[in-house]
C-alpha positions in Angstrom: 55.4 -44.9 122.5 57.4 -42.2 120.6 56.4 -38.7 121.2 57.5 -35.6 119.3 59.8 -33.3 121.5 58.3 -30.3 119.8 55.2 -28.1 120.4 53.0 -27.4 117.4 54.9 -24.2 116.4 58.1 -26.1 115.7 58.6 -28.5 112.8 61.1 -29.8 110.3 61.4 -28.0 107.0 59.6 -29.5 104.0 62.8 -31.1 102.6 63.6 -32.8 105.9 62.6 -36.2 107.1 59.0 -36.1 108.4 58.2 -37.0 112.0 56.4 -40.1 110.6 59.8 -41.6 109.6 61.0 -41.6 113.2 57.8 -42.9 114.6 57.6 -45.7 112.1 61.3 -46.6 112.7 60.7 -46.9 116.4 57.7 -49.1 115.9 59.7 -51.3 113.5 62.9 -51.5 115.6 62.5 -55.1 116.4 61.7 -56.1 112.8 64.8 -56.0 110.6 62.8 -56.5 107.4 60.5 -53.6 108.2 63.5 -51.4 109.1 65.1 -52.2 105.7 61.9 -51.4 103.9 61.7 -48.0 105.7 65.3 -47.1 104.9 64.8 -47.8 101.2 61.4 -46.1 101.0 62.5 -42.9 102.7 65.9 -43.0 101.0 64.2 -42.9 97.6 61.9 -40.1 98.7 64.6 -38.0 100.5 67.9 -38.8 98.8 69.5 -35.7 100.3 68.9 -37.1 103.8 70.8 -40.3 103.3 73.1 -39.9 106.2 70.3 -38.9 108.5 68.4 -42.1 107.6 71.4 -44.3 108.0 72.3 -42.7 111.3 68.8 -43.0 112.8 68.3 -46.5 111.6 71.8 -47.5 112.5 71.1 -46.8 116.1 69.1 -50.1 116.2 72.0 -52.3 115.0 74.5 -50.3 117.1 72.5 -50.9 120.4 72.1 -54.5 119.6 75.8 -54.9 119.0 76.6 -53.0 122.2 74.4 -55.3 124.2 76.1 -58.4 122.6 79.5 -57.1 123.5 78.4 -56.3 127.1 77.0 -59.8 127.4 80.1 -61.4 126.1 82.3 -59.5 128.6 79.9 -60.3 131.5 80.2 -64.0 130.7 84.0 -63.8 130.6 84.2 -64.3 126.8 86.6 -62.6 124.4 85.3 -59.9 122.1 86.6 -60.0 118.6 88.3 -57.1 116.9 85.7 -57.1 114.2 83.0 -56.5 116.8 84.8 -53.4 118.1 85.4 -52.2 114.6 81.7 -52.6 113.9 80.9 -50.4 116.9 83.4 -47.7 116.0 82.1 -47.6 112.4 78.7 -46.7 113.8 80.2 -44.2 116.2 82.0 -42.5 113.3 78.8 -42.3 111.4 76.9 -40.8 114.4 79.6 -38.3 115.2 79.9 -37.1 111.6 76.1 -36.8 111.3 75.7 -34.8 114.6 78.6 -32.5 113.7 77.3 -32.0 110.2 73.7 -31.3 111.4 74.6 -28.5 113.9 72.5 -26.1 111.9 69.4 -28.4 112.2 68.7 -28.8 115.9 65.1 -30.0 115.2 66.5 -33.0 113.2 68.9 -33.8 116.1 66.1 -33.6 118.6 64.2 -36.3 116.6 67.4 -38.4 116.3 67.9 -38.5 120.0 64.2 -38.9 120.9 63.9 -41.8 118.5 67.1 -43.3 119.7 65.9 -43.2 123.3 62.6 -44.8 122.3 64.4 -47.5 120.4 66.7 -48.2 123.4 63.6 -48.6 125.5 62.1 -51.2 123.2 65.5 -53.1 123.0 66.1 -52.8 126.8 69.3 -51.0 126.0 68.8 -47.7 127.9 72.2 -47.9 129.6 74.0 -48.5 126.3 72.2 -45.6 124.7 72.9 -43.1 127.5 76.6 -44.0 127.5 76.8 -43.7 123.7 75.0 -40.4 123.8 77.4 -38.9 126.3 80.4 -40.1 124.5 79.2 -38.8 121.1 78.2 -35.4 122.4 81.6 -34.8 124.1 83.4 -36.0 121.0 81.5 -33.6 118.8 82.1 -30.8 121.4 85.8 -31.5 121.3 85.8 -31.3 117.5 84.0 -28.0 117.7 86.4 -26.6 120.3 89.4 -27.3 118.2 87.7 -25.8 115.2 86.8 -22.7 117.2 90.5 -22.4 118.1 91.3 -22.3 114.4 92.6 -25.9 114.1 91.6 -28.5 111.6 90.7 -31.6 113.6 89.6 -34.8 111.9 87.9 -38.0 113.2 90.1 -41.0 113.4 89.6 -44.1 111.2 87.2 -46.6 112.9 90.1 -49.1 113.1 92.3 -46.5 114.9 89.5 -46.0 117.4 88.9 -49.8 117.9 92.5 -50.9 118.2 94.4 -47.7 119.3 91.8 -45.8 121.3 92.2 -42.7 119.2 89.1 -40.6 118.7 90.5 -37.7 116.7 93.6 -36.0 115.4 94.5 -32.3 115.5 97.4 -32.9 113.1 99.5 -35.9 111.9 101.3 -36.4 115.2 98.7 -35.3 117.9 96.2 -38.0 118.8 93.2 -37.3 121.1 91.0 -39.6 123.2 87.9 -38.0 124.6 86.1 -39.0 127.9 82.9 -37.5 129.2 82.4 -36.6 132.9 79.4 -35.8 135.0 81.3 -34.3 137.9 85.0 -33.7 137.1 86.3 -30.4 135.6 88.0 -30.2 132.2 91.2 -32.1 132.1 93.9 -32.4 129.4 96.5 -35.0 130.2 99.6 -35.4 128.0 100.4 -39.0 128.5 104.1 -38.7 127.8 104.6 -36.5 130.8 102.8 -38.4 133.5 104.9 -40.0 136.2 104.3 -42.8 138.7 103.6 -43.3 141.7 102.8 -39.6 142.2 100.3 -39.6 139.4 101.6 -36.2 138.5 102.1 -34.1 135.4 103.9 -30.9 136.1 102.0 -29.3 138.9 98.8 -31.3 138.2 97.6 -34.4 140.0 95.1 -36.9 138.7 92.8 -39.7 140.0 93.9 -43.3 139.8 91.1 -43.9 137.1 92.4 -41.0 135.0 96.0 -42.2 135.4 94.9 -45.8 134.3 93.1 -44.4 131.3 96.1 -42.3 130.3 98.5 -45.1 130.7 96.4 -47.4 128.5 96.2 -44.7 125.9 99.9 -44.1 126.1 100.7 -47.8 125.6 98.3 -48.2 122.6 99.4 -45.0 120.9 103.1 -45.9 121.4 102.5 -49.3 119.8 100.7 -47.7 116.9 103.5 -45.2 116.5 106.0 -48.0 116.1 103.8 -49.5 113.3 103.9 -46.1 111.5 107.6 -45.5 112.3 106.9 -42.1 114.0 106.3 -40.6 117.4 102.7 -39.8 118.2 101.8 -37.5 121.0 98.8 -38.8 123.0 96.3 -36.6 124.9 93.4 -37.7 127.1 90.8 -35.0 127.3 88.0 -35.2 129.9 84.9 -33.0 129.1 82.2 -32.2 131.7 78.7 -32.8 130.2 77.5 -29.6 131.8 79.6 -27.6 129.3 78.0 -29.4 126.3 74.7 -28.8 124.6 72.7 -32.0 125.2 71.2 -32.0 121.6 73.8 -30.5 119.2 77.0 -31.1 121.1 77.9 -27.4 120.9 80.5 -26.5 123.5 80.0 -23.6 125.8 82.2 -20.5 125.3 83.7 -21.3 128.7 84.8 -24.7 127.6 86.6 -23.3 124.6 88.4 -20.8 126.8 89.3 -23.4 129.4 90.8 -25.8 126.9 92.8 -23.0 125.3 94.1 -22.0 128.7 95.0 -25.5 129.7 96.9 -26.2 126.5 98.9 -23.1 127.0 99.5 -24.1 130.7 100.8 -27.4 129.6 103.1 -25.6 127.1 104.6 -23.6 130.0 104.9 -26.7 132.3 108.4 -27.6 133.6 107.8 -31.1 132.4 106.9 -30.2 128.9 108.9 -31.4 126.0 112.1 -29.4 125.3 110.7 -28.8 121.8 107.0 -27.7 122.0 104.5 -29.8 120.0 103.0 -28.3 116.9 99.7 -27.8 118.6 101.2 -26.1 121.5 103.3 -23.8 119.4 100.1 -22.8 117.6 98.2 -22.1 120.8 101.1 -20.3 122.3 101.2 -17.8 119.4 97.4 -17.5 119.5 97.6 -16.7 123.2 99.9 -13.8 122.5 97.4 -12.5 119.9 94.5 -12.9 122.3 96.2 -10.8 125.0 97.7 -8.2 122.6 97.0 -4.5 123.2 95.1 -4.4 119.9 92.6 -7.2 120.8 92.2 -5.8 124.3 91.4 -2.4 122.8 88.6 -3.9 120.6 87.3 -6.0 123.5 87.2 -2.9 125.7 85.3 -0.9 123.0 82.7 -3.8 122.9 82.4 -4.2 126.7 82.6 -0.6 127.6 85.4 -1.1 130.1 89.0 -2.3 130.3 88.8 -6.1 129.8 90.3 -8.8 132.0 92.5 -11.4 130.2 89.6 -13.8 130.2 87.2 -11.3 128.7 89.8 -10.5 126.0 90.1 -14.2 125.2 86.3 -14.6 125.1 86.0 -11.6 122.7 88.8 -13.0 120.5 87.1 -16.4 120.1 83.5 -15.1 119.7 84.5 -12.4 117.1 86.4 -14.5 114.6 89.9 -14.0 115.9 90.6 -17.7 116.1 89.4 -18.3 112.5 91.5 -15.4 111.2 94.5 -16.6 113.0 94.2 -20.1 111.5 93.9 -18.8 108.0 96.9 -16.6 108.4 99.2 -19.1 110.0 98.1 -22.2 108.0 98.7 -20.2 104.8 102.1 -19.0 106.0 103.1 -22.6 106.9 102.1 -23.8 103.4 104.0 -21.1 101.7 107.1 -21.9 103.8 106.8 -25.6 103.1 106.5 -24.9 99.4 109.6 -22.7 99.5 111.5 -25.5 101.3 110.4 -28.0 98.8 111.5 -25.8 95.9 114.9 -25.3 97.5 115.3 -29.1 97.7 114.3 -29.7 94.1 117.3 -29.9 91.7 117.2 -27.4 88.9 
């Protein structure tokens, strides 16, 4: 039976979906007609909550599809591309909803609680937990890159289904995100991994990580050929301990670690001769983080001379990354417009 995760002092605002919606949806999860009726009824009553309604109700169809795919694989059958696209379309919806609802943790609590209850009724607890972990780490990765001043975007569901790309940080940097219960944060640039040492620069990876990276590399390389351009593929492994289990909010430590690792990869002997756009950006940002000016402000706030890590934390938490992005993205646009004008015949 569905139970509210809140005490009596916490509730949704008057313009949010009422707890009754989630309870009724759980009760109707095995009755498609009833689910359709509830979606329409609450959609008319709360039109501003359309995505919340679609995401919560969509968990039913998603889990059913997940179970069907798992069953087909177990029996040695072949899963169609359309089946994978169907799953990735739901994952796109869920990820966008969770990321967009970051200021409404109460709503996300109900979303996860109802999803867990639905999974129990459909005997799909394993599929639900796997999906939840993947969604939370993907949202966390989006938020990390936003905190670093970048403009990440979710991949198209077809890119996820066929090319294993979860998100882009720009037009040529593709990211696949994996969750981890035990491993530390890892960022693997697939182009620089070697065999049999399973080595990238000074870093060594497990055989599972290497296999995942190699599969990603092959799929992204093939996709790049279709698009007639080179795509840089990164495999990022995020520990669940650094991610809020409701909102997907990354810890400050996770933001710092990813920033440091991207800069470490940039300085690796095995890095590309020409740094990637993302790495160039982070390299410049690192200089600003450790500048005398930022260290002075950090020291004033902390009351003592900051370490490099403290200076970096201060920079991220006090708007430095956002200001850096605005400054450099605007500069890049102005330079591009200037180049375009030079190339335009008068």
